[in-house]
N, C-alpha and C positions, 0 to 999 in steps of 0.2 A: 082299643086298647085302652091299657090303663095307664090312669093317671094320681101321683098325690098329691097332694098342697099341703103344706102346710099355713099358720098361722100362729102370733103370738109373739113371735119378737117384738124385741122392744129396747129401753132405755131405765134404765133404774141404778140408783145410787146404793154400794157397797151392802148388804146386809138383806134385800129386795127381794119380791118372787118374781118371777114371773111363771103362763103357764105356754107350755108351746102344745098343740097341736098338729095333728097329719089324719086323712084320712082320705082313702083310696077310692077308685071310682073306676065306671067303668068293666068290663067285660071280664067278671072275674070266680070263682068256684070258693076259692078257701084262701088264707092268708093261712100263711107258716107265723116267722118268727119278722116280728116287726122291730125297729131298734132306727134309737137318733146317735149319729155321729158329728164330729166337728173335727175341723182340722190342729193336726196339728204340726209344733214344730217342724222341719223340713215340705210340709205340702202335705204328710198320708193321714187319710182320713184315720182318728182316732174312737173308738165306742168308748157312746157313754152309759148309755143301758141298754137293753135289750128284753125282749117279751116275749119267750113261747107261743106256741096257741093254746095251750092249756093253763100259764100263766107264769110261767116260773121264770119270772128276773134275775140279768144281770146287772152290777154297777159295774161299769170305773171307783178304783179306788179316790180316787181324786172326791166323785161325788159324791160318794157312800157315802148314808145319815143329815144330807141336804136334798136330795131330789129322791121324788118318785116315780115307777111309770106303771103307764094301768091299759086297759085300752078297756075299746065296749065292742067286742064282736056283730052285735044286732046294728053299729051305726061302720062295721072298718075303722075302725079309729085308732088312734093311736095319743095318752096324754104322755105326758112330761112335766110338772112340777117338780118346776126349783123354788129352793126356801136358803135363804141365809146364804147369797151370790154374794159374787168374789169380781177384780178387777180380772182373774188368772178365769174367771167363765169369757171371757170375750169373746167372741166369735161365732162364726156362723155352723149352724145347726142344720142340720137333715136328716133328711124321714127318712130311711131303706125298711125295701120285703121285702120277703124274698112269697111272692103270687103264682096259689096254682091258677088259671086259667086256657085257656082255650092253646095258651102253651105257658109253659113254665118257667119262673124266671125272674132279679130281682132287679125289683127299679128301684130312682131314688126319687126324689123334691128339688123343687128350686132350691130347695135352701130359706135358713130368713136369720135375720142378723141380731146377735142380743149381745148391749152393749152394758159396762156395768164395771157403773166410773166411782172415785174414791171419793 
C-alpha cells in the first residue's frame, strides 16, 4: 500500500512563507511525476506545480516567481517553498504522484490547509 503524507500547512499573513512537504511510503519501485494541486473555483483540482523524475518543473502562472518546487528522490519527498503568499493562495493543497510499484497508479495525499490573511 502506497501512502502520501503531507505536512507544513498553516496560517500566515500576506507576504509570508510556508514550506510544504509530501513523503511517499510503502511498496514502490519508482516515483515518476509529483505535484501539488489545489481546488479551483468550481471545486476542480488545479495544478500548482509539478516536477518530473528528471527534475523538469512546471508552474501555474499564478505562482511563478513565488513558489519553488523540489524533490529529494532518495527520501521520496516533494517540497513546495511558498514565498510572498497572497490571500488568494488560501486553499487545501494536495500532493499527487505517479508511482510505479507492484501496481502503477496515481496516488493522492489527504491535503493540508494553507490560509493567508490580509
